[in-house]
N, C-alpha and C positions, 0 to 999 in steps of 0.2 A: 201617619198613624199608626197608634198603639191598639193592638187588638188582643183581647183576654183569650186566650186557649179555651177557659173555661166557658167563656160566654158563647164560643163556636159550639162548644159540642153539647151544652145545657140549654142552649136557647137559639137553635138554627135558625127560626121563621123571624126572629127580631133581630138576627144577626142580618140574614140577607135584606130586609128593610132598610136597615142600616148604612149596608153596602150600596144599596140602590141611591140613597140620601148624598153621600160622600161622592158616589161618581169614579170617574177612571183608576184615579190614582190609588183609591183604596182597593180598587180590584187587584191591580199589581200587589200593593201590600199583602193584602191576605194570601195570593200565591205564592208568593215569597217565605210567607211564614208554613204554608203546607207544606212546600218544597222541604224548607229545613225540618220540618216534624217529623216525615216520612222517612230521610235521610238519616236523622237519630234513631227512629224505630229500626230501620235495615241495620245500622250498626250493632244495636241490642241484641237482634235476633242473632246475627253473625257470631256476637261474643258469647251469647247463650250456648249456641250450639256446638262450639267449639268444646266450651267445658263438657258439655253431654259427650262430646265422642271422647275426649281424654278421659274421663271418668271412666267412660265404660270398655276405653280399651284395658285401663290398670285390671279389672276383674275379669276379662274375658278367656275363658279356656282355651289352651292351644288348638284345639281341635272343636269344630263345630260338633251339636248335639248330634246329626245325623251321621257323623263320621266318627268312629269309635277310636280311643287310644289306641297307640301300636302297642301291642304287648312285648315285654321285655324278654329275653332268652334267659334263663333259669336252669341251674344246675338240676339235673333228672335222673333218677332211678330206674332203668326199664327191666320190666320183668313180665313174660308170659305166661301166662297159667293155660292149665289143660282145657281149660272154657273158652279156647281160642281167643283170648282178651290180651292186648297187649296194654299193660298199667305206666303210668308216667307219673312218679310218686317224688315227693318231696323227700331228698336224701335226709334231712335233719328230722322231718318227723314223722314220715310216712304217709302223709295225707295223699290222697289222689289229686295228680294235677287235670289227668284227662285220660279217658280209656279209648281205645280203637278196637273194635269188636270184628268178627267175621275173618279171623286168620286161618280158619280151616285146618286146623290141624298141624299149623306150620313148626317143624321141628329143629329149627337153628333160633341161637340169640340173634335180635337185631344188631344193626350197624347203625351207628351214632358219628355223624359227620357236619362240622358246623353249622349249626341252626337247624339239622334236619335227620330223620329217622328213617331206616330202609329196613322194610321187613318183605318177607317172601310167601306170597299167596302160590298156591299149587300152578299157576300160570303166568304168574307174573312176578315182579318186585314193583313195590309200592315205595314211593318218596311221600314222607309225611312231614309236618310243620310241628317242629320241635315245642313250640310254644302253644300249639292247642291239640296235635295231634291230626289234623286236617288231609286230607289226600290234596297232595298239590302237583304230583306229576305219576307216571308210569313208565315203565323199560317196553314193553310189547303191547303190540297190537293187531288182532288178524286183519286179513286183507284179502281180495279176490284171490291172490297168489298163496298165502300165507293161511292155511288152515289150523296150525294147532304149535303152541308153545307150552315148553314145560320146563319148571327149576329144578336143578338135578342135585343143588348142594348148597349151602352156607354160601353168604356174599361177604367179602371183605372190601375193602378199600382205605385210601389216604386222599388227601385232597381232594381234587376234582372228579375222580377215578372210582367205581365201583367195578370189581370184577365178580362176573355173574356164571355160573357153570349153567348150561342149558341147552334145552333140544328145541330145533324149530322145523318143521313139518310144512314142506313148499310143496306147490302140485306141479308134478314132471319130474322133481330130484328129491322128493323121497324126504328123510327124517336125517339131518345131523345132528351132533353132539361137540358141543363146544366152551371151553371156559375161555371167556374174552372179556376185553377192558370196554367201559362204556364211561363218556362223560356226562355224570349228571345233571350238570351246569347248563347243557344244551335240552331245551325243553322241549315237549313232545314224543309221542309213540307210535312207530318202532323207534326205538333208538337204534343206531349203528355202530357195531363194534369200530375199535379206531386203536392203532397202535400195536395192539397184541390180541390174537385169539391160537389157540391149539386145540386139536382135536381130543375129545375125551375119550380114552380106550375102553372098548368093550371089554367087559369081564363078565364074572359070573355074580348075580342073576343075569340075563341077558342085557336087561336094561341098564346102560351105564350111569353109575352115580359116584360123587366126590363127597366121600361119609364122613371127612372131617376137613378142618377147613386148612388153607394153604397157607403159607407163611412168605410175606415179603420179604425179601432180603437187599434192599437198594434198589437195583437195577436187573433184581433176579427175584423169582419165585419157587420155594421149595412146595412139592404137590403132593399128596398124599393120595394117590391112585387106589384102587380098590385092592389092586394087586402088586403095586411096585409104588416106590419113591422117586420121582424125578426135579433136579434142577432145572431150570431153564431161565433164559433171557427172558426180558420183559421187552419185545422187540415184534416186529409184525408178523414175523414167522415162528418166534417162540423158540429160536436156536437152544438144542438140547447141549446142557452142560455135563451131565451125568447121568443114569439110570440105574436105581438097584432094585431088583426085585424082592419082594415079601409080602406076607398073608395080611391084609386088612390093616395097614399100619395106622395109630391113631395120629395127633395133631403131632407133627415134629417142633422138636426146640432147639437152639443152639446159644451155643457162649460165645460165641465168632469163630471157632475152630473146628467144633464136633459139633455135629448134628446129634440129637438123641430123640430115639424114637420107638414106642410100644408096639408090638405084634404078637398076637397070641400071649404067651407065659414070659417072652422075650421082651428086654431093655438092649435096645440094640445102638451102639455107638458109631457113626461114620463121619469119617474126614470131608469136611464141607467142602473143600476144593474139587476131592477128586470121586466122592461117595463110595471109597472103600471103606470097607467094615473093619474097625479098629478092634473092637471086642464086643461080648454080649454077656448079660448075666440073666440067668432063668430064676424067674421067683416063685416056679411049680406049678402055677394057676393062672386061670387066662386074668389079662390086665384090662381092663375095659376102660381105664382114666386116661387122661391125658398127662406126661410127665411135666414137670415146670425145673428149670435150673435155676438155683438160687446160692452165690456166692460158689465154693466148688463142692454144692451138694446137688444132685440130681434123685427128684422125690418123685412118687407115684404109689398110687394104692392097687390093692389087688384083691381079686374074687377070694383068696385063702383068706378075709380077714384082717389084713396088716397092709401097713402102711410102711412103705420102704424108703429110706434115706441112702442114697448111696454113692460112694468115696468113688468119684471116676478115677482118681491118679492107682488108688489099689483095686479100682472095677469090683469092690466086696462091699455090704452093707456097713454103713455108718453107725447105723444102728435101724433096728424093727420094732413098730409098736403095734402092737395087736389089739383088736377091739373084739366084738362078740358077734359081729356079722359082717358081711361082705361088703366092700366098698366100691360104690360106683361114681362117686362124685370126685371129682379132683380137687388136688391141694392150692394151697395159696398161700405163697411166704411175703412175710412183712415184719422187718424192725426183729429179726431173729426169732421169728415167731411162725410155724407152720399151723393154718387152719383148715380144717376138711370135715365133712360129714360122714355118718355112715349110715350102712341100714339097720343098725343098733339105735336108732331114734337118737344119738348124740352127736352134736356139734362140739368138736375140741380143736383146742389151743395147744399146741405143744412147743416145747423148748427146741429148737433147732440144732441145739448142740450134742444134746442127749437123749432125744425124743420124750423126755419127762414131761409129764401134762402140767400146763401153767393152768387152766380152767376146763372146763365142760358144760354142755346145757342141754339139758334132754329136752327136746321138741316130742310132741304127740304123734309122731309118726320115722317112717325112714326117712332118710336125705340123700337126694339121688341130683342135687342143685350142687352145681361148686361155687365157693365163695368170692368176693373179692372184697380188698379193704383199700381204704382210701382217706388220707388225712385222720386218721385214727378211730375211722369208723370200718365196721366189720358186718357185712351183707350177706345173707343166706334164705334160700328156700326149704321149706319142706313139705313133704306127701300131706302133713295135718293143714294145706293150704293157706300156710302163713309164711308170711317172708316175715323175717326178722332183721333186727337192728342193735348190733353191741359196739361198747365202745371196747379198745383193746384190753380191758382190764377184765372185761368178762361182763359187766353189767348191762343188763339189757335195756337198750333207750327206747326204744319203741316195736310193736309189732303190729302187721297188720294183715286181716283175713281177706284171703281174694276169692273162696267162697270155690275153689276147684284145686285141685292136685298141683304141685309145681314141681316138674322137670327138668324145665330149664334153668338157667343161672343168670343172674342180675348182670347188667351193663349200666355204667352211670358214665355221664358226661358232664363235666367242667365247663361254664360255658364261657367262664371270665379267661380259663385256662386254655381253652379250647383243646382238653386233653379228655381221650378217650378209656377207661377203666374196663377192661377184657378181662373173664376169667380164662383160668387155662385151656377150656375146650374151644378158645377161639385161637385163629393166627394170629391176631392182633394183641395179645397177650404181653407183654412187657418179659414174662417170668419163662 
């Protein structure tokens, strides 16, 4: 029996009358036809579905709409304004990538370590995601037995480790003050010191502080306490290599053999291995800046309005450059040029050979920030509430108003190279 499918669909009543007349053989023939048609329909549906899945998979995004794309690490220029705001700026354009508020008067530069930024608030150290500025962790937390924490100085770090000077007040044991190492990759607070902890000596005033940043030298640390300079091993009990007393030393620097430190009006040179003082130079006025070592030059600014370049072999000035006001910002050297700002509102670029002016730029107010230079770009903040970026020829690349005074110095982090660029006021500076 031959059955026309059109007849089946268009005239079902007549079809079944016809089927009744033809009998059982016709019934089985029609049943076979229906099964064949169902099989063909199923195959068609499967082929169509596969085509739809293939087409949509070619255009589907890597993440669904309710799961945001992962932000990439980017180079960031960090600066803290007196408005208690940490800014993350695009180093090329000055555009704001993100801001973190409520630092509550943090007086120290941030620490940038592989994908994170660490900032000090009075009672804690916060770990921020460098991509968006969100807090992902902290170091300290109160408990039934711990009633208070305070951070007593700048934090430094390398790799997984962050070094924090802090005080802890515990029920029954009072307050202790320590400089300790923490592993920031271990999540949660409070974090436990490990591998290294040393008591902070009591000085004047009675509350001990670490006024400037320690310097990490391999497995040792050079620590400028309030009234002395210590070289200790980075080990659980912090064994002392040597100690030398002096009044309020600024950030120490070294050329690998000699340690240079400013204290009062003196630049002092000490043997790195023994701590014995080798010589000193008296600038005649108070030195508020941190020295840098670049080539065979030790360079620092002074409150007598002058920038000094000292020859360590002659123990005398190679040259002296005089500005019109006091100098509180520390210098930075790059490609045979010394950069610094002064209270005379000017930002200077000097030839390191003879101290002659290559170029200068007048900002709208005094400069107490210390510059950094990276990949041919020079960054400096000013009391005119503006962050500036120049190329090394002196051309202004961009400036960004932060709407608050800038006392602190910029820090740059190169995400691809995993390199942090720090000003001379930081113990992480390479100068």
